[in-house]
LUMBAZA-211719 format. One line per 10 residues: their letters; for each residue x, y, z of N, C-alpha, C. Coordinates in steps of 0.02 Angstrom, whole numbers, padded with zeros to 5 digits. Each point is the difference from the previous one (the first is absolute). Example, Ala and Ser with C-alpha at 12.3 -4.5 7.8 and 13.67 -1.06 7.14 Angstrom:
// LUMBAZA-211719
as	00660 -00284 00390 -00045 00059 00000 00045 00060 00000 ~ -00018 00053 -00036 00042 00059 00003 -00039 00055 00037
***
This chain:
// LUMBAZA-211719
mpntrikgsn	-03087 00457 -00511 00023 -00071 -00035 -00037 -00014 -00038 ~ 00025 -00018 -00060 -00068 -00043 -00050 -00019 -00039 00014 ~ -00070 -00056 -00012 -00016 -00054 -00009 00040 -00044 -00036 ~ 00015 -00025 00007 00028 -00072 -00006 -00049 -00048 -00042 ~ 00011 -00063 -00050 -00043 -00042 -00011 00008 -00070 00053 ~ -00031 -00034 -00007 00028 -00062 00025 00010 -00059 -00046 ~ 00040 -00036 00019 00033 -00042 -00036 -00023 -00052 -00006 ~ -00050 -00001 -00074 -00042 -00062 -00018 -00079 -00005 00030 ~ -00010 00066 -00005 -00070 00028 -00014 00026 00076 -00013 ~ -00093 00022 -00015 -00027 00050 -00063 00001 00063 00088
qrrtvqmaqk	00019 -00019 00045 -00041 00039 00078 00077 00079 -00021 ~ -00012 00025 00047 00043 00028 00023 00009 00016 00087 ~ 00060 00013 00022 00020 00002 00080 -00026 00078 00006 ~ -00038 00013 00048 00015 00085 -00007 00051 -00018 00060 ~ 00015 00087 00022 00053 00028 00034 -00041 -00047 00084 ~ -00049 00003 -00016 -00034 00004 00088 00025 -00081 00030 ~ -00017 -00036 -00052 -00022 -00100 00007 00110 00026 00011 ~ 00053 00037 -00043 00064 -00003 00032 00003 00002 00019 ~ -00014 00045 00063 00001 00045 00050 -00017 -00053 00044 ~ -00043 -00051 -00004 -00037 -00022 00078 00031 -00066 -00010
ssddlqaqia	00025 -00002 -00068 00072 -00096 00012 00050 00023 00035 ~ 00009 00065 -00032 00089 00026 00071 -00022 00032 00036 ~ -00078 00001 00015 00023 -00008 00090 -00033 -00057 00049 ~ -00033 -00056 -00060 00002 -00040 00053 00052 -00030 -00003 ~ 00055 -00011 -00067 00054 -00035 -00005 00048 00036 00084 ~ -00012 00067 00000 00053 00026 00066 -00014 -00029 00063 ~ -00096 -00011 00008 -00002 -00025 00051 00024 -00071 00011 ~ -00017 -00055 -00056 00008 -00063 -00001 00073 00013 00040 ~ 00070 00031 -00016 00049 00019 00018 00019 00020 00065 ~ -00052 00048 00024 00019 00010 00075 -00011 -00054 00025
qflgaggvie	-00070 -00044 -00029 -00031 -00068 00057 00069 -00053 00010 ~ 00019 00006 -00044 00075 -00060 -00034 00026 00048 00066 ~ 00041 00034 -00008 00053 00028 00027 -00009 00000 00092 ~ -00088 00024 00005 -00001 00010 00084 -00035 -00074 00017 ~ 00012 -00060 -00058 00001 -00061 00058 00079 -00033 -00012 ~ 00027 00029 00009 00072 -00041 -00016 00044 -00001 -00053 ~ -00020 00018 -00061 00006 -00030 -00048 00074 00045 -00018 ~ 00030 -00027 -00072 00083 00047 -00003 -00009 -00027 -00072 ~ -00005 00102 -00054 00008 -00020 -00062 00068 00008 -00014 ~ 00014 -00055 -00029 00084 -00013 -00044 -00011 00042 -00038
eipqglsgqp	00082 00020 -00034 00014 00047 -00036 00029 -00036 -00064 ~ 00016 00002 -00061 00023 -00068 -00017 00038 00066 -00049 ~ 00067 -00002 -00008 00028 00035 -00058 -00016 -00009 -00070 ~ 00007 00082 -00047 -00042 -00008 -00061 00054 -00055 -00017 ~ -00024 -00039 -00066 00030 -00052 -00029 -00003 -00059 00024 ~ -00003 -00006 00069 00005 -00073 00041 -00073 -00042 -00013 ~ 00006 -00082 -00033 -00064 -00011 -00006 -00008 -00032 00041 ~ -00058 -00037 00029 -00051 -00029 00067 00009 -00069 -00012 ~ 00001 00007 -00062 00008 -00097 -00043 00059 -00018 -00014 ~ 00010 -00045 00017 00082 -00034 00014 -00019 -00053 -00099
fipyskkadt	00078 00029 -00017 -00011 -00018 -00066 00033 -00098 -00002 ~ -00064 -00012 -00038 -00002 -00072 -00029 00008 -00011 -00068 ~ 00038 -00051 -00037 00014 -00005 -00047 -00036 -00013 -00043 ~ -00023 00019 -00068 -00070 -00036 -00032 00011 -00071 00001 ~ 00050 -00065 -00003 00022 -00032 -00005 -00004 -00064 00052 ~ 00004 00045 00081 -00033 -00041 00034 -00057 00038 00016 ~ -00038 00033 -00001 -00070 00011 -00009 -00042 -00058 -00024 ~ 00029 -00019 -00071 -00055 -00045 -00043 00054 -00076 00009 ~ 00033 -00015 00034 -00002 -00054 00033 -00041 -00027 00042 ~ -00053 -00042 -00001 -00040 -00031 00043 00006 -00054 00014
tk	00049 -00027 -00031 00011 -00092 00004 00025 -00022 00059 ~ 00033 00037 00048 00035 -00010 00039 -00047 -00016 00066
***
């Protein structure tokens, strides 16, 4: 796996850093699931954000 540039910096992410991050994430997921947490799979194309028309967002007079 090649080194990749970290956005917004001149540093490069090393393969070891990426692997450590992946391992840390897997450990956090295992801990979450072990504590009774549930991971909900969201279907592709479905947003978790409710749709609010811009006109209602901007109406702060009410």
